[in-house]
C-alpha positions as CSV (number, residue, x, y, z in Angstrom):
1,M,4.2,23.6,-4.6
2,S,1.6,20.9,-4.4
3,N,3.9,17.8,-4.3
4,E,1.9,16.0,-7.0
5,I,3.5,12.7,-7.9
6,K,3.3,11.8,-11.6
7,I,4.7,8.7,-13.1
8,E,4.7,8.2,-16.9
9,N,5.8,5.2,-19.0
10,L,7.9,3.9,-16.2
11,K,10.2,1.0,-17.0
12,F,12.4,-0.5,-14.4
13,G,14.2,-3.7,-13.6
14,Y,17.1,-4.7,-11.4
15,G,20.1,-5.4,-13.7
16,Y,20.6,-5.1,-17.5
17,K,19.1,-8.5,-18.4
18,S,16.5,-8.8,-15.7
19,K,12.8,-8.9,-16.3
20,K,11.2,-5.6,-15.9
21,I,9.2,-5.1,-12.7
22,F,7.4,-2.2,-14.4
23,N,7.1,-2.0,-18.2
24,G,5.2,1.2,-19.0
25,L,3.6,2.1,-15.7
26,N,1.5,5.3,-15.6
27,V,-0.1,6.7,-12.5
28,S,-0.7,10.0,-10.7
29,I,-0.9,10.3,-6.9
30,A,-2.8,13.2,-5.5
31,P,-1.0,15.3,-2.8
32,G,-2.0,15.9,0.7
33,Q,-3.6,12.6,1.5
34,I,-2.8,9.3,3.2
35,V,-2.5,6.8,0.3
36,G,-2.1,3.1,0.5
37,I,0.3,1.4,-1.9
38,V,-1.0,-2.2,-1.8
39,G,-0.2,-5.4,-3.6
40,R,0.9,-8.9,-3.0
41,N,4.5,-9.6,-2.0
42,G,6.9,-9.3,-4.9
43,E,4.6,-7.0,-7.0
44,G,6.9,-4.0,-6.7
45,K,5.6,-1.9,-3.9
46,T,9.0,-1.2,-2.4
47,T,10.5,-0.6,-5.8
48,L,7.8,2.0,-6.6
49,M,8.3,3.7,-3.3
50,K,12.1,3.9,-3.8
51,L,11.6,5.4,-7.2
52,I,9.3,8.0,-5.8
53,A,11.8,8.7,-3.0
54,G,14.6,9.1,-5.6
55,K,16.6,6.2,-4.3
56,L,16.2,4.5,-7.6
57,S,16.1,6.0,-11.2
58,P,13.9,4.6,-14.0
59,D,15.4,2.7,-16.9
60,E,12.9,4.6,-19.1
61,G,10.1,7.0,-18.5
62,S,9.8,9.5,-15.6
63,V,9.0,9.8,-11.9
64,L,8.3,13.5,-11.1
65,I,7.2,15.5,-8.1
66,D,5.8,18.8,-9.2
67,D,7.7,18.2,-12.5
68,R,11.0,17.7,-10.7
69,D,13.0,14.5,-10.5
70,P,13.5,13.4,-6.9
71,A,16.6,11.5,-7.8
72,T,18.5,14.6,-9.1
73,D,16.7,17.7,-7.6
74,I,18.1,18.4,-4.1
75,E,15.2,20.6,-3.1
76,T,12.7,18.0,-4.0
77,A,14.7,15.2,-2.3
78,N,14.8,17.2,1.0
79,K,11.0,17.1,1.1
80,I,11.0,13.3,1.2
81,I,11.7,10.8,3.9
82,Y,11.6,7.0,3.1
83,A,11.4,4.5,5.9
84,S,11.6,0.8,5.6
85,S,11.6,-2.1,8.0
86,T,15.3,-2.7,7.6
87,Y,18.5,-1.0,8.8
88,N,22.2,-1.8,8.7
89,T,22.4,-4.4,11.4
90,E,26.2,-3.9,11.6
91,S,25.8,-0.2,12.5
92,R,27.0,0.6,16.0
93,S,25.2,4.0,16.1
94,K,23.1,4.7,19.1
95,L,19.5,5.5,18.6
96,K,19.7,8.9,20.2
97,D,22.5,9.8,17.8
98,I,20.4,8.7,14.8
99,L,17.5,10.9,16.1
100,Q,19.8,13.9,16.3
101,Y,21.0,13.2,12.7
102,H,17.4,13.3,11.5
103,K,16.9,16.6,13.4
104,L,19.8,18.1,11.4
105,M,18.6,16.6,8.1
106,Y,14.9,17.5,8.2
107,K,13.8,21.0,9.0
108,N,10.4,20.0,10.5
109,F,11.8,17.1,12.6
110,D,10.2,17.2,16.1
111,I,12.7,15.8,18.5
112,N,10.3,16.1,21.4
113,F,7.7,14.1,19.6
114,A,10.3,11.5,18.6
115,N,11.3,11.2,22.3
116,K,7.7,10.7,23.4
117,L,7.3,8.0,20.8
118,M,10.4,6.2,22.0
119,D,8.8,6.1,25.4
120,V,5.5,4.9,24.1
121,F,7.1,2.0,22.3
122,D,9.5,1.3,25.1
123,I,12.7,1.7,23.1
124,E,15.9,2.7,24.9
125,Q,17.7,5.6,23.3
126,N,21.2,4.4,24.4
127,K,20.7,1.1,22.5
128,R,22.6,0.5,19.3
129,I,20.6,0.1,16.1
130,G,22.3,-3.2,15.3
131,R,21.0,-4.7,18.6
132,L,17.3,-4.1,17.8
133,S,14.9,-6.9,16.9
134,K,13.1,-6.8,13.5
135,G,10.0,-5.4,15.1
136,Q,11.9,-2.8,17.1
137,T,13.8,-1.8,13.9
138,T,10.6,-1.3,12.1
139,I,9.1,0.9,14.9
140,F,12.3,3.0,15.2
141,N,12.4,3.7,11.5
142,F,8.7,4.6,11.7
143,I,9.4,7.0,14.6
144,C,12.2,8.8,12.6
145,A,9.9,9.1,9.6
146,I,6.7,10.3,11.3
147,A,8.6,12.7,13.6
148,S,10.3,14.3,10.5
149,R,7.0,15.6,9.3
150,A,8.4,15.6,5.8
151,E,6.1,16.9,3.1
152,I,6.2,13.5,1.5
153,T,6.5,10.7,4.1
154,I,6.9,7.2,2.7
155,L,6.4,4.3,5.0
156,D,7.3,1.0,3.5
157,E,5.6,-1.8,5.5
158,P,5.7,0.3,8.7
159,V,4.2,-2.5,10.8
160,S,6.4,-5.4,9.6
161,G,7.4,-7.6,12.5
162,A,5.2,-5.7,15.0
163,D,2.5,-7.5,17.1
164,S,-1.2,-6.6,16.7
165,V,-1.2,-4.1,19.5
166,R,1.8,-2.2,18.1
167,R,0.3,-2.3,14.6
168,K,-2.8,-0.6,15.8
169,Q,-0.8,2.0,17.7
170,I,1.2,2.8,14.6
171,Y,-1.8,3.3,12.4
172,D,-3.5,5.4,15.1
173,I,-0.4,7.6,15.3
174,I,-0.2,8.0,11.6
175,L,-3.8,9.3,11.3
176,R,-3.6,11.5,14.4
177,D,-0.4,13.2,13.3
178,Y,-1.7,13.6,9.8
179,I,-4.7,15.5,11.2
180,E,-2.4,17.8,13.1
181,Y,0.2,18.1,10.3
182,P,-1.4,17.4,6.9
183,R,1.0,16.2,4.3
184,T,1.4,13.4,1.7
185,I,1.8,10.0,3.4
186,L,2.3,6.9,1.4
187,I,2.0,3.5,3.2
188,S,2.8,0.2,1.6
189,S,1.3,-3.1,2.8
190,H,-0.1,-6.4,1.7
191,L,-2.6,-6.2,4.6
192,L,-5.2,-3.7,3.5
193,S,-7.7,-4.6,6.2
194,E,-5.5,-3.2,9.0
195,M,-5.0,0.2,7.5
196,E,-8.1,0.6,5.4
197,N,-9.8,3.0,7.9
198,I,-7.0,5.6,7.8
199,L,-6.7,5.7,4.0
200,A,-8.2,8.3,1.6
201,N,-6.9,6.7,-1.6
202,I,-5.5,3.3,-2.7
203,C,-3.0,2.6,-5.4
204,M,-3.2,-1.1,-6.1
205,I,-0.4,-2.9,-7.9
206,G,-0.5,-6.2,-9.7
207,A,1.6,-7.8,-12.5
208,G,3.5,-4.6,-12.9
209,Q,0.4,-2.5,-13.6
210,I,-2.0,-0.3,-11.6
211,L,-5.2,-2.3,-11.0
212,Y,-6.9,0.5,-9.2
213,N,-6.0,4.1,-8.2
214,G,-8.6,6.2,-6.4
215,D,-10.9,6.7,-3.5
216,V,-11.3,3.9,-1.0
217,D,-15.1,4.2,-0.7
218,E,-15.6,4.4,-4.5
219,M,-13.5,1.2,-4.8
220,K,-16.2,-0.7,-2.9
221,H,-18.7,0.1,-5.7
222,K,-16.5,-1.2,-8.5
223,A,-17.3,-4.9,-7.9
224,F,-19.8,-7.2,-6.2
225,K,-20.3,-10.9,-5.3
226,V,-23.2,-13.0,-6.4
227,K,-24.4,-16.3,-4.9
228,G,-26.8,-18.9,-6.2
229,T,-27.1,-22.2,-7.8
230,R,-24.4,-23.3,-10.3
231,Q,-26.8,-22.6,-13.2
232,Q,-27.9,-19.2,-11.9
233,V,-24.4,-18.0,-11.4
234,T,-23.1,-19.3,-14.7
235,E,-26.0,-17.8,-16.6
236,F,-25.6,-14.4,-14.9
237,V,-21.9,-13.9,-15.5
238,K,-21.6,-15.2,-19.1
239,D,-21.4,-11.7,-20.6
240,K,-19.7,-10.0,-17.6
241,K,-16.1,-9.3,-16.5
242,V,-15.5,-12.0,-13.8
243,I,-12.5,-11.7,-11.6
244,F,-13.2,-14.7,-9.4
245,K,-15.5,-17.7,-9.8
246,Q,-16.1,-20.8,-7.7
247,L,-18.6,-23.4,-8.6
248,C,-18.7,-26.4,-6.3
249,E,-21.0,-28.6,-4.2
250,T,-21.0,-26.3,-1.2
251,N,-20.7,-22.8,-2.6
252,N,-21.4,-21.1,-5.9
253,I,-20.1,-17.6,-6.1
254,A,-18.7,-15.2,-8.7
255,V,-17.2,-11.8,-8.3
256,V,-18.0,-9.3,-11.1
257,E,-16.1,-6.2,-11.8
258,E,-18.9,-3.7,-12.6
259,D,-20.5,-0.7,-11.0
260,Y,-22.9,-1.9,-8.3
261,N,-25.8,0.4,-9.2
262,K,-29.6,0.2,-9.0
263,T,-30.0,-1.4,-12.4
264,V,-27.6,-4.2,-11.6
265,M,-29.3,-4.8,-8.2
266,E,-32.7,-5.1,-9.9
267,E,-31.2,-7.6,-12.4
268,I,-29.7,-9.7,-9.7
269,K,-33.0,-9.7,-7.8
270,D,-35.0,-10.8,-10.9
271,K,-32.7,-13.7,-11.4
272,G,-33.1,-14.9,-7.9
273,L,-29.5,-14.4,-6.9
274,I,-28.1,-13.1,-3.7
275,A,-25.6,-10.1,-4.0
276,E,-23.1,-8.6,-1.6
277,R,-21.0,-5.5,-1.8
278,L,-17.3,-6.1,-1.4
279,T,-15.2,-4.7,1.3
280,A,-12.0,-2.9,0.3
281,E,-10.1,-5.9,1.5
282,E,-12.2,-8.3,-0.5
283,F,-11.8,-6.2,-3.7
284,Y,-8.0,-6.2,-3.2
285,M,-7.9,-9.9,-2.5
286,Y,-10.0,-10.9,-5.5
287,R,-8.3,-8.3,-7.8
288,T,-4.8,-9.5,-6.9
289,T,-5.2,-13.2,-6.5
290,V,-5.1,-15.8,-9.3
291,N,-8.5,-17.4,-9.6
292,L,-7.9,-20.9,-8.1
293,G,-11.5,-21.5,-6.9
294,E,-12.4,-24.1,-9.4
295,D,-8.9,-25.6,-9.6
296,L,-8.8,-26.1,-5.8
297,E,-12.1,-28.0,-6.0
298,K,-10.3,-30.6,-8.1
299,L,-8.3,-31.6,-5.0
300,W,-11.3,-33.4,-3.7
301,E,-12.3,-35.1,-7.0
302,K,-12.5,-38.9,-6.7
C-alpha cells in the first residue's frame, strides 16, 4: 500500500445552509514525503486535514487513501494520526497516561522517544493536560504524533503558540525523524518561511481551490518580480498574468506568474527592467494575498 491521498470533486461546508469551504476541490498528494499544506487563516487547511484524517466526511465527492475512505475503513484510519494545537482543557488526564494510551493505539508508537521529547521540551509527565499552556499543549500533541510514527502523520499548526526556539526545534525533529522513519507527513501552517527547508512538496490553498500543488523548488520558477519605471513595468505586463502590481512614487513592481526561463530573462533585459526570482515564501504571499498595492497608495493621496 502506497498511502496515496486522492481527493476528487470535494464539496464540504459546516451546516446544511452554510457556504461551502470547498466546492469541487481536486488534488492528489504523493505518499512518502513531507508536504506543507499552506494558506492564509480561514482558507480551509484544518478542514482539509480533518477530511484526510477521516474526522470529517465530504458532503459530496471523495477523499480516499489507496482507494479507501479513512472515515469508514478502520484499517486505513489506524494508519493515520491527526494532531492539532488544541485539547480538551477540562480533561484531568495526566500526560503520562495519554502517552500510554497512544502506545496502545498506535503499533509503531515509540514510548522511549516520546519520553525523551518530554525531557527536551521540559514538560512534566505528571501534569494534567488541562493545566498546560497553549504552547505546551501544541508541543505535547506534537510529541504524541511524531512518536506514533504513523504511516500518515498529520500535524495541524504544530508550532502554534511556541516561541522561535521551540519552533525551530520542532521542525528539526520532524525532518530528522522523517529521515530515520520515512512516511507521509502533512504539516499545515500560514508561515511558510519557517518550514520551507524541510518540505519536499507544497499544497497551497486559496479561495477553496488549490493554487499550487507540487515540488517546492519548481514553485520558485513559476513566477518572478520585475522592477523599473512606471511606464516600463506597465508596458511589460500588459499581456501577462499579473498576480501583484504596485505603481507608486517610490517603487514600481509587478509579479508575473510565468515560467522564468531564458527567453523571458532576455526579454526583461532588452526592456531595461530588473528581475528577481521569488522565494517560496514570496510566491505564497503574492499568490494568496489580495492585490492591495495600488489601493494602499491611495492612503497618501492629497
